[in-house]
N, C-alpha and C positions, 0 to 999 in steps of 0.2 A: 469379578465385580463390579460393573458401572455404575458409576453417579457414587464413584468411593472415594475413600481417603485418597487412595493414589491415581484417580484422575483430578482432583482438584490439585496434586501436586506437580501434574502434569500442565494445567493450565498455570499456575505457577512458571514454570521451567516458558511454557509460552508466551506471555506475558513478558519476563527477562528475555527472551530471545526478542521478538519485535520491538520491544524499546529500544535494543540496541543497534537491530539492522537498518531498520526503518528511523534512529535517532539521526547514525549518519547520514543515511542519505536523504532523508528531507531536511537537513538542514544545509542542502548544499545552498541553497539562495543564500546567505551569512555569506559564501566563498564569490557569489557571482562577480560580484563589481572588485573585489582583488585580485580575482583572477584573472576578468578583460582587462584590466587596468596593465596587471604587469605583460600580459603577451599581446599586446593593442588587437586583442579578438574585439567581432562585432556581438553583438548580441546569441544571432542565428548559432554562430561559433560557438559561443561559450554555451548555450545553453544544449550543445549537441552530447555535453557531457555524459547533463543529467538524462537527456535522451537516450543514449548508448545504456545509460547503467538501467535505466527502468526497463528496456525490452530484454535485456539478457536477466535478470529477476524475475520476469514475467512469463519470456519462452525458459528461461529453466526451471520454474516449476511445473514444468510439464515430465521433467526429467530427475528432479526432487521429488516430486512426487508416487513416483513413481518407483526411488528409490526409499523412504519411508514407508509404501508397502510390504517392499518385499526386505527391508534390512533393519529396517527402525530406527525412531532418532538420531537416539547418539553419535554414532557415526557420521550422521550424516550434517549436525550441528558441529560436528568439532570436523569438519572439509569446508565449514560454513568461517569458525573461528580462525584455520589458516590462511581463506582466502582472502576475509577484510584486511586482515592486519599485514598481509606481503602486497597486496593491493593499497594500499592507505600510505604505509609507507615510500614505499617505489610511488605514488603521486608527493608525496614531497619533495621529492627529489627530480620531479621532471621539468626540461628548460626548453619544451614548447608544450605547446596546449596540445597537441593529436597524441601526445603521449598521454594527456589525461584518456583519450578516448580509452587506449588498451591497458592503463594500470587501475583509474578508475572504475570505466566502464567492466571492464572483469572480475577488478577484486570484487567491489562493493557488489559489483553486480550478481554475481556468484555468493556471496553472502548472506542476501536476500533470499534470492532463491533455497537458500537452506533451511534460512530461520524462517520462512514466513510460512510456505504451502503447506509445508511439510509437518509443521504443528499445529494448523487449520484443521488436515484430517486428522492427528493423532488428537485434541481434544473432541474433535466431532466424535472417535469415536471409540472415547472413553464415555458417554454421556447418553443419556437418554432424552428421560424427561427435563432436562435441565438444560440440552445440550446450546437452544438460544442465548441463555444469559452468561453459559459458560465460556461459549464461544466471544460474547463478548465482553467478557471479563480477561480475558486472554490479548483479545487487540486492543483493549483499550494500553498495552503498550505502547502501541503505535503512537496514543495519543499522547502518552504519557512520555516516550524520548522525545514527539515532536515538538510539545511544551516547551521542553526543561533545555534540552539539546541542542536547538536553533539558534537562539539567543547568549547561550554558554559559547556557541561556538565564534556567536560574533564579538562577546565578551574578549577570551583568547586572542583572538584576531587579533583586535584592535589595540591589546598590549605586546602580542609575540609575533605575529606573523600570521601569516593561513597552512604557513608549512609545517611549522612548528605544532601547529594544532593538528594537524591530518596525522601526527608523529603520536600523539597524547592520544588523538581518537584510534587510531591501531590498535596501541598498546589495550586501551583499555573494554576497546571492543571483543579484543582475541579472549579475554580476562570474563567477561562476561558471559557470551555464547559457550565457551567451558563448563562455566557453570550452570545456565541452562541446559547441557547434556548430561550435567551428573546428575538432574533432577530429571529427567526426561522418562519417558520408558514405553513402551510398544503398546499400543488395544490390545485389548478380548477377541480372540481370531475368529473370522466367521467359519463358524466348522458347515460346513457342507457347500457352503456359496464362491463362486467364481466370482471378480468382478468384472461386472458386465459396461466396462469403459464406452467399448464398441458401442453398445445399445444406445448408450444415456445417449449421447456425442451422436446418434440419428433421427435426433425426436424433434418435434416443435419446438420443446421446451428448451430444450437446449441452445436451438437456434437462436430462440425472443431472447435468454440470457447472456449467450455471446456476440450479438451485433448490438444491443441496449448498452454489452463492457465495452465496446469495442468504440461506441461512440462517446460513450462518458469518456474513457479515459484520451481522446484526443482534445477534450477542454480540461481534464481535470488537471493535470502534469502543469499547466502554466501556471496556477494556486501555490505551488512550490518553487517554483521554479524563479517568474515574474512579477508576483507579489512582491517581496522587501526591495527589488531594483524601482518600479511601480511607486512607493510608496516612500521611497528616500525623491522618487521627481517632483513629487507634490511634496517636498520639502520633510517630512520626517526623517529624524537622523536615525542613524546607522543601526544600532542597538531596538529603538523602538521599529520601525523596520521589520529586521530579523523577529524580535517577536510579534510580528503579525502573523509569522510563519507559526510561529511557536502557537499560539491562541487557536489556530485553525485545529492544530492538536487538541489545545487543550479542551475546547468545544467540542472535537469527536467522540472525547471520551463518556461525556456526556447521553452523546446517539451510540456508543456502541455498545454502554453499559444498559443507557435508561430504555430507548428503541431494542435491545435485544430483548430486555424483559419482558419490555411493552406486547412484545411481537411472541411469546410464550403464551399470551392471553388475546391479542385480540388476531392473529394468524400474521403468518410470516410474509408470505406472499406482496399482501396487503400493505402492509407496514411497507418492504423492502421500493414499493412502484411510490411509496408516500415522498421514499429517503430521495428517490430521482427527482420526483419534482420539486421538491425543496434545491435540490442544489441546481437545477434549474435555474429556479425563479431569482436563486442567487446570485447570475451574473447579472440582473439588473440593478442589484444595487452597488457591488463592484462596480461595472459602467460609468453614475452616479457619482462616486466618490473621490474627493480631489482632497480630503484631507486626514487624519487621523482617524476621528470620532466614527464616522460613517465609515472609514476599510475597516474596523474592528470591526460595526455589525455583522461589514462582508462574511470576516471569516468566523461569525460567530454560526452564519445561519448557515455558509460552505461547510463549516465545522460539524452540525450535529447532524449534518444528512450524509457526509462523507460517511464516520462511525458509523450510520447506520448504515449504510451499504455495505462497508468489509465487514463489520460485525453479519450481517444477515445472511450477504453471499455463499459464504458455504454451510449454513444454517439450511437454506433453500435448496441446496442442491444436495443434502442430506434426507431432507424433504421429497424431493423429489424421486429419485434414483438410489435410496439406502450411501451408509458407512461402507459396504464390501467397495474395495475397490475406491475408496474415496478422494484420497493421494490424487488416482491418474485423471477423475473428472475436473479434481478441481485448478490442479495441473493442465489441461488445456485450455479449460474456458478462460483461464488465467493468459492465456497468446493473445485472446484478442487486447487485455493489456497491455503486450507488450509491443503489439502494432503500432496500436493509440499512444503508446509513449515513448517511441520512438519516432512518429510523426511530428503529435499535438506542438513541443515545447520546440523544435527546429522549423518548424512551419511560423508558428508563432510568434517566433524571432523574425522573421523571414519580414513579416506581414510587419510588425511594429520597428522594423528600420525601413523597411517602405512608406506607412501611412498612420504610423502612430497606434499607442495601445489602444486605442479607441475604439477599431476595429476591429483589432485583435480581441479584443473582451468581447466584443459581440458577434463573434464566429463563433467561439467557446462557446455562446452562453447558446446559439444555435444545434448547435453540435448536443450540448448536454437537453435541449426539449426535444431533439431526435433520438435519444437515448429515453427518454422519460418515455415516447409516444413506443419504441420496438415494445418494451414489457409491456404494452397494455395486453400486445398477445398471449403474456403468458396464464397458465390457468392452473388452479390446485393438482393436488399430486397424482388425480385420479388417474389425469389424460397425461402423466409422463409416460414413465417404464408401465407398461400392464398387465399382469399388476407390479406395482412399486417394488422395492426390495426390502422385500422387513430386515426391520434393525431386530439381534437375537436379545430374547426378554431372559 
């Protein structure tokens, strides 16, 4: 039975999973300067740790999304728990930055892939009337994780060092993902329906979603890698700089829940487009910011738009293409973010090393603007698959 108590239990499981995996992944900005200082690395080389991780978890979503459609979420989440624990514990022992590309990139990357796309598909499959609201609450876990874990990481690093912090995170993340697995269950089946992933990805609507996600991901991940070190260069202290990343996550909670509820009433596609516009415009605030308060304003605006983007993306996919095989469709779309996540921070690091932050922020804003333009081609569900895959009643 959809929209039931079991469905809301799966929302709780998704919240815990996303709190865990993204809390760890998006706290990387707190580790950025300690790791570059210890290994004597440039910004681009250090940013590659995050870029590889983002690439792995978004590309891996195409595999984990396929897996959850077939074997359910519990075994996928348990695999994520093992990957996160091993990856973080090994990262705490690396003696060269390139080793972190493997241990952190694969360990955390696979862990996020197992905790993100599969749980989006699970929650989307459990709900019909309140799908955007349920997904908004689930992905609010990302915001709460970013809000709390990034400053927590900075505080532990200041007291015990970055290596011990990764040991703590490895043990805690495994425990939380095991809890999420215990709470999760596979949504009701789609009797008589076959997943139409191939048909979905060949539509104009999917192309619009894919291209917009690619351009936005070329811009978005710079926030999680470079906002904290940029703030430190402007004179903000380490914990305060890391807290800005947390504020992005905290503000995204408003976007995830508030805009998710609004979209159920006002239209998901129109609200989704508005989120992209807000994110594009926010880079102008960052570009002009040279102290904590305007950076705080940027973090709030970016966070709200980003939260709505993340909450509404799977809901828009469900509206356009149905919930049968939803994990596969979401996974394929998120490969765009994998490509952008791999290229964006590394390229931004090179631009920063060569020409400074202003150029990197300006180019990121331009990419975000192109993402909004690409999304203008998106049309209501009847213009996607014809007819769209209906959700069972």
